[in-house]
Backbone as a printed PyTorch tensor [residue, N CA C, xyz], in Angstrom:
tensor([[[ 21.1320,  19.0430,  83.8890],
         [ 21.3850,  17.6190,  83.9180],
         [ 20.5250,  16.9000,  82.8860]],

        [[ 19.2550,  17.2930,  82.8000],
         [ 18.3580,  16.6890,  81.8200],
         [ 18.8460,  16.9790,  80.4130]],

        [[ 19.3350,  18.1920,  80.2170],
         [ 19.8560,  18.5670,  78.9030],
         [ 21.0590,  17.7150,  78.5430]],

        [[ 21.9230,  17.4650,  79.4920],
         [ 23.1000,  16.6390,  79.2550],
         [ 22.6990,  15.2090,  78.9030]],

        [[ 21.7100,  14.6680,  79.5980],
         [ 21.2360,  13.3200,  79.3050],
         [ 20.6040,  13.2550,  77.9220]],

        [[ 19.8390,  14.2690,  77.5570],
         [ 19.1950,  14.3070,  76.2370],
         [ 20.2470,  14.3690,  75.1350]],

        [[ 21.2630,  15.1810,  75.3120],
         [ 22.3380,  15.2690,  74.3180],
         [ 23.0820,  13.9470,  74.1870]],

        [[ 23.2600,  13.2710,  75.3090],
         [ 23.9250,  11.9630,  75.2770],
         [ 23.1230,  10.9350,  74.4990]],

        [[ 21.8110,  10.9360,  74.6830],
         [ 20.9550,  10.0090,  73.9480],
         [ 20.9270,  10.3070,  72.4570]],

        [[ 20.9060,  11.5800,  72.1200],
         [ 20.9060,  11.9660,  70.7080],
         [ 22.2190,  11.5430,  70.0590]],

        [[ 23.3040,  11.7280,  70.7690],
         [ 24.6090,  11.3650,  70.2160],
         [ 24.7190,   9.8560,  69.9920]],

        [[ 24.1460,   9.0780,  70.9000],
         [ 24.2090,   7.6210,  70.7700],
         [ 23.2260,   7.0850,  69.7430]],

        [[ 22.1390,   7.8110,  69.5230],
         [ 21.1030,   7.3020,  68.6400],
         [ 21.2150,   7.8060,  67.2240]],

        [[ 22.2910,   8.3970,  66.8690],
         [ 22.4630,   8.9310,  65.5190],
         [ 22.5550,   7.8300,  64.4720]],

        [[ 22.8470,   8.2290,  63.2860],
         [ 22.9670,   7.2970,  62.1720],
         [ 24.1260,   6.3400,  62.4360]],

        [[ 23.7870,   5.0920,  62.6710],
         [ 24.8210,   4.1170,  63.0070],
         [ 25.1210,   3.1790,  61.8480]],

        [[ 24.7190,   3.5740,  60.6630],
         [ 25.0130,   2.7430,  59.5020],
         [ 26.5050,   2.7900,  59.2270]],

        [[ 27.0470,   1.6420,  58.9720],
         [ 28.4540,   1.5960,  58.6120],
         [ 28.5480,   1.2730,  57.1320]],

        [[ 29.4820,   1.8600,  56.4630],
         [ 29.6120,   1.5580,  55.0330],
         [ 29.9530,   0.0820,  54.8490]],

        [[ 29.4070,  -0.4880,  53.7710],
         [ 29.6830,  -1.9050,  53.5160],
         [ 31.1600,  -2.1020,  53.2460]],

        [[ 31.6770,  -3.1330,  53.8680],
         [ 33.0730,  -3.4540,  53.6350],
         [ 33.1660,  -4.2350,  52.3260]],

        [[ 34.1780,  -3.9680,  51.5600],
         [ 34.3240,  -4.7300,  50.3120],
         [ 34.5920,  -6.2050,  50.6240]],

        [[ 34.0870,  -7.0530,  49.7470],
         [ 34.2900,  -8.4840,  49.9560],
         [ 35.7440,  -8.8340,  49.6820]],

        [[ 36.2780,  -9.6640,  50.5390],
         [ 37.6450, -10.1040,  50.3610],
         [ 37.6890, -11.3690,  49.5190]],

        [[ 38.8810, -11.8130,  49.1730],
         [ 39.0130, -13.0030,  48.3340],
         [ 38.4630, -14.2670,  48.9990]],

        [[ 38.5680, -14.3690,  50.3160],
         [ 38.0530, -15.5600,  51.0010],
         [ 36.5250, -15.5830,  50.9670]],

        [[ 35.9250, -14.4070,  51.1060],
         [ 34.4680, -14.3370,  51.0460],
         [ 33.9710, -14.6830,  49.6410]],

        [[ 34.6610, -14.1840,  48.6190],
         [ 34.3030, -14.5250,  47.2390],
         [ 34.4420, -16.0210,  46.9990]],

        [[ 35.5160, -16.5990,  47.4950],
         [ 35.7340, -18.0350,  47.3260],
         [ 34.6470, -18.8260,  48.0460]],

        [[ 34.2800, -18.3790,  49.2350],
         [ 33.2200, -19.0490,  49.9920],
         [ 31.8960, -19.0120,  49.2570]],

        [[ 31.5780, -17.8680,  48.6580],
         [ 30.3380, -17.7580,  47.8920],
         [ 30.3530, -18.6970,  46.6890]],

        [[ 31.4930, -18.8120,  46.0280],
         [ 31.5980, -19.7150,  44.8750],
         [ 31.4380, -21.1710,  45.3120]],

        [[ 31.9890, -21.5090,  46.4630],
         [ 31.8280, -22.8690,  46.9870],
         [ 30.3610, -23.1310,  47.3040]],

        [[ 29.6840, -22.1490,  47.9040],
         [ 28.2600, -22.2880,  48.2020],
         [ 27.4530, -22.4950,  46.9280]],

        [[ 27.7430, -21.7070,  45.9050],
         [ 27.0280, -21.8340,  44.6380],
         [ 27.2880, -23.1970,  43.9990]],

        [[ 28.5240, -23.6510,  44.0460],
         [ 28.8510, -24.9530,  43.4690],
         [ 28.1370, -26.0720,  44.2150]],

        [[ 28.0810, -25.9690,  45.5270],
         [ 27.3900, -26.9830,  46.3230],
         [ 25.8980, -26.9970,  45.9940]],

        [[ 25.3250, -25.8240,  45.8320],
         [ 23.9030, -25.7390,  45.4850],
         [ 23.6580, -26.3380,  44.0980]],

        [[ 24.5180, -26.0100,  43.1380],
         [ 24.3780, -26.5620,  41.7890],
         [ 24.5210, -28.0830,  41.8090]],

        [[ 25.4720, -28.5800,  42.5970],
         [ 25.6810, -30.0200,  42.7010],
         [ 24.4630, -30.6960,  43.3140]],

        [[ 23.9070, -30.0790,  44.3400],
         [ 22.7100, -30.6290,  44.9750],
         [ 21.5440, -30.6860,  44.0110]],

        [[ 21.3740, -29.6300,  43.2210],
         [ 20.2910, -29.6030,  42.2430],
         [ 20.5050, -30.6680,  41.1750]],

        [[ 21.7370, -30.8380,  40.7250],
         [ 22.0350, -31.8460,  39.7130],
         [ 21.7980, -33.2460,  40.2680]],

        [[ 22.1730, -33.4740,  41.5170],
         [ 21.9590, -34.7850,  42.1340],
         [ 20.4690, -35.0690,  42.2780]],

        [[ 19.7000, -34.0620,  42.6460],
         [ 18.2530, -34.2460,  42.7810],
         [ 17.6280, -34.5640,  41.4270]],

        [[ 18.0710, -33.8760,  40.3960],
         [ 17.5510, -34.1280,  39.0490],
         [ 17.9140, -35.5390,  38.5890]],

        [[ 19.1350, -35.9680,  38.8540],
         [ 19.5610, -37.3140,  38.4800],
         [ 18.7530, -38.3630,  39.2380]],

        [[ 18.4720, -38.1210,  40.4990],
         [ 17.6750, -39.0590,  41.2920],
         [ 16.2570, -39.1510,  40.7440]],

        [[ 15.6900, -38.0100,  40.3450],
         [ 14.3510, -38.0160,  39.7640],
         [ 14.3270, -38.8130,  38.4640]],

        [[ 15.3420, -38.6270,  37.6250],
         [ 15.4140, -39.3630,  36.3670],
         [ 15.5840, -40.8620,  36.6230]],

        [[ 16.3880, -41.2160,  37.6010],
         [ 16.5810, -42.6310,  37.9350],
         [ 15.2820, -43.2330,  38.4580]],

        [[ 14.5560, -42.4830,  39.2520],
         [ 13.2790, -42.9390,  39.7880],
         [ 12.2980, -43.2100,  38.6510]],

        [[ 12.2550, -42.3120,  37.6820],
         [ 11.3770, -42.4990,  36.5290],
         [ 11.7800, -43.7450,  35.7450]],

        [[ 13.0730, -43.9610,  35.5630],
         [ 13.5500, -45.1230,  34.8310],
         [ 13.1700, -46.4110,  35.5500]],

        [[ 13.2830, -46.4180,  36.8640],
         [ 12.9100, -47.6030,  37.6490],
         [ 11.4110, -47.8640,  37.5270]],

        [[ 10.6160, -46.8040,  37.6010],
         [  9.1670, -46.9690,  37.4580],
         [  8.8020, -47.5030,  36.0790]],

        [[  9.4640, -46.9910,  35.0240],
         [  9.2060, -47.4880,  33.6690],
         [  9.5740, -48.9590,  33.5430]],

        [[ 10.7150, -49.3340,  34.1180],
         [ 11.1420, -50.7310,  34.0620],
         [ 10.1570, -51.6230,  34.8140]],

        [[  9.6670, -51.1730,  35.9410],
         [  8.6990, -51.9520,  36.7150],
         [  7.4030, -52.1140,  35.9300]],

        [[  6.9620, -51.0400,  35.2630],
         [  5.7480, -51.1230,  34.4520],
         [  5.9250, -52.1230,  33.3060]],

        [[  7.0710, -52.0930,  32.6490],
         [  7.3310, -53.0220,  31.5380],
         [  7.3840, -54.4630,  32.0460]],

        [[  7.9870, -54.6670,  33.1960],
         [  8.0630, -56.0100,  33.7690],
         [  6.6670, -56.5120,  34.1210]],

        [[  5.8610, -55.6520,  34.6850],
         [  4.4860, -56.0310,  35.0330],
         [  3.6840, -56.3580,  33.7760]],

        [[  3.8440, -55.5460,  32.7250],
         [  3.1440, -55.8070,  31.4700],
         [  3.5720, -57.1430,  30.8720]],

        [[  4.8740, -57.4250,  30.9090],
         [  5.3780, -58.6860,  30.3680],
         [  4.8380, -59.8710,  31.1700]],

        [[  4.7660, -59.7290,  32.4770],
         [  4.2400, -60.7990,  33.3210],
         [  2.7550, -61.0250,  33.0360]],

        [[  2.0010, -59.9490,  32.8280],
         [  0.5840, -60.0700,  32.4970],
         [  0.3980, -60.7890,  31.1590]],

        [[  1.2110, -60.4350,  30.1810],
         [  1.1240, -61.0880,  28.8690],
         [  1.4670, -62.5710,  28.9750]],

        [[  2.4890, -62.8920,  29.7430],
         [  2.8610, -64.3010,  29.9130],
         [  1.7390, -65.0740,  30.5940]],

        [[  1.1080, -64.4520,  31.5700],
         [  0.0010, -65.1040,  32.2790],
         [ -1.1790, -65.3400,  31.3180]],

        [[ -1.4680, -64.3600,  30.4580],
         [ -2.5500, -64.5070,  29.5020],
         [ -2.2630, -65.6330,  28.5260]],

        [[ -1.0270, -65.7240,  28.0600],
         [ -0.6420, -66.7900,  27.1430],
         [ -0.7640, -68.1480,  27.8170]],

        [[ -0.3920, -68.2260,  29.0660],
         [ -0.4860, -69.4820,  29.8280],
         [ -1.9580, -69.8640,  30.0120]],

        [[ -2.8000, -68.8810,  30.3320],
         [ -4.2220, -69.1380,  30.5270],
         [ -4.8800, -69.5590,  29.2120]],

        [[ -4.4730, -68.9850,  28.0910],
         [ -5.0450, -69.3400,  26.7970],
         [ -4.6070, -70.7190,  26.3470]],

        [[ -3.4920, -71.2060,  26.7970],
         [ -2.9520, -72.4960,  26.3720],
         [ -3.4050, -73.6460,  27.2290]],

        [[ -4.2710, -73.4360,  28.2200],
         [ -4.7140, -74.4970,  29.1110],
         [ -5.6890, -75.4540,  28.4400]],

        [[ -6.3490, -75.0160,  27.4210],
         [ -7.3500, -75.8600,  26.8010],
         [ -8.6750, -75.7970,  27.5070]],

        [[ -8.8680, -74.8410,  28.3140],
         [-10.1350, -74.6870,  29.0370],
         [-11.1240, -73.9220,  28.2380]]])
């Protein structure tokens, strides 16, 4: 009986690797959609970063212009 149980365990515990199934057309299409979505996300993030930099540059220029205007106003007071 013990021998029968041991043989049963050996039979069940053998190499259970299954050969990889070839990818079908739907799986290939799904992978391409995933890649496109990832590329789109990366492009959107890059565009947002560039827009953020442009806004910061514009804010800096506006602040500089306001400072210059204030200096001109202060110099023209006659004080």
